[in-house]
N, C-alpha and C positions, 0 to 999 in steps of 0.2 A: 503494500500500500504506500509506503513512503516513496518508492520509486515513481509511481504514477503521479503523486503530488508534485514531486520535483519536475517531472516532465511537463505536467500541466502548467506549472508556474513559469518554466522557461519558454514555453510556447506563447504564453500571455506576454512575457517580457519581450519576446521577439516581435509580436504584433504591435505592442506599444512602441518599441524602438522604430519599427518601419513607419508607423503612422506619425510619430513625432518627427522623424527625419523628413517625411513628405511634407508635413506641415511647415517645418522650418524652411524647406526649399521653396515652397509656394510663397511664404512670407518674404523671403529674401529676393524673390523675383519681381515683386510688385514695383519697386523703384525703377527697374529697368523698363517696365511697360509705361511708366509715367514720363519717361524722358524722351518721348517721341516728339520730333520737331513738327511744328505746324507749317503746312504748305500754304504760303501766303496767296497763291493763286486760287486756292479752294477755301480761303478764309473769308468769313462773313456770312451774311444771311443767304438762305437759299430761297427759291421760288415759293416753296411750301410755307416756310416760316414767314415770309412777307405776306402771303395771302391770309394766313391764320391771324397774323398781327393786325392786318387791315380789317378783317371781318369781325374778329373777336377781341383781340388785345387792345387796340386803340379805343374802341367804344367803352370797354370796361374801365380803361384808364381814365377816360373822360368822366364817367360816372363816379369813379373813385375820387378824382380831383374835385369835382363839384361837391360831393358828399363831405370830403375832408375840409373844404372851405366852409361849408355850413357848420360842421362840427367845431371848427376853430372859432367861428363867430359866436356860437352858442357857449362854448367853453371859455371864451376870453375873460369874462368877469371872474370866473373861478380861478383861472390860471394867473390872473393878475394878483388876486389875493394870495394864492399859493406861491407866487414868485417864480413861476416857470413859464411865463408867457413866451419867451424866446424858444424854449424847447417845443411847446405846443405849436408855435408857428412853423418851426422847421419840419416837424413830423406830420402835421395835419394840412399844411398849406404849401410849403416850398417843395418838399420831396414829391408829392403827387404831381404837381405841375412840371417839375423837372423830368419826371418819368415820361411825360407826354412829349418832351423834346428829344427822346432817344430815337436813333435812326430806325427805320421800318424793318422789323424782323431781326434786329440785333439784340444780342445779349448785352448785359451791362459791360462786360469785358470788351466785347467787340466795339461798342459805342465809345468807350474810353480810348481804345486804340485809334479809331478813326478820328476822334476829336484831337488826339495828341499829334496826329500827322498833319493837321491843318496849319499852314504857315501864317504867321501874323507879321505883316511888314512893319508894324509899329513897335516891334519888340526886338531889342538887340540882345543876343545871347553871348555871354563871355564865360568861357570855361576857365575856372580858376585852378582847381585841382580835382581830378576825377574822384568822385562823381559830383563834386561841388560846382555850382555855376551861379552866375549872376544874371538875372533878367531885368532889363531896363526898358520900360515903356517909353517910347520917344514922344508920346503925346504929352508926357509930363515935362516940366522944366528941369533939365538935367545940366549941371555944370561939371565938366571934367577938367581938373587942373593937373598939370604934370608935377 
């Protein structure tokens, strides 16, 4: 009887070792799958996401923005008393209307990428030390002295 118990225990240990090894291998392979480069030619909204955003997304965002504005107006006296009027304005008024300005069919990350690629002729960019930089808006009065 003692021989069968040892054999049974070693078989269980082998199964545990195999499953633990496979689990560790699967867990260690996850970062390699996450490091796939994005093909910029295929980056951005597709036809399907644009249609769904046009038919469903933007109307719902409009309803959300109008409802958020109404909720902000109703909650304004209470938030003024509570001292968090700025937070209420940001969450109930500003963020829903900013979401309406997102490009059609884009995710937040895609929209941020596209907006970062837009050049502004009124801004001068000076790279000081990577990754530090100075942005100067030339619409402002700027005096540079040597």
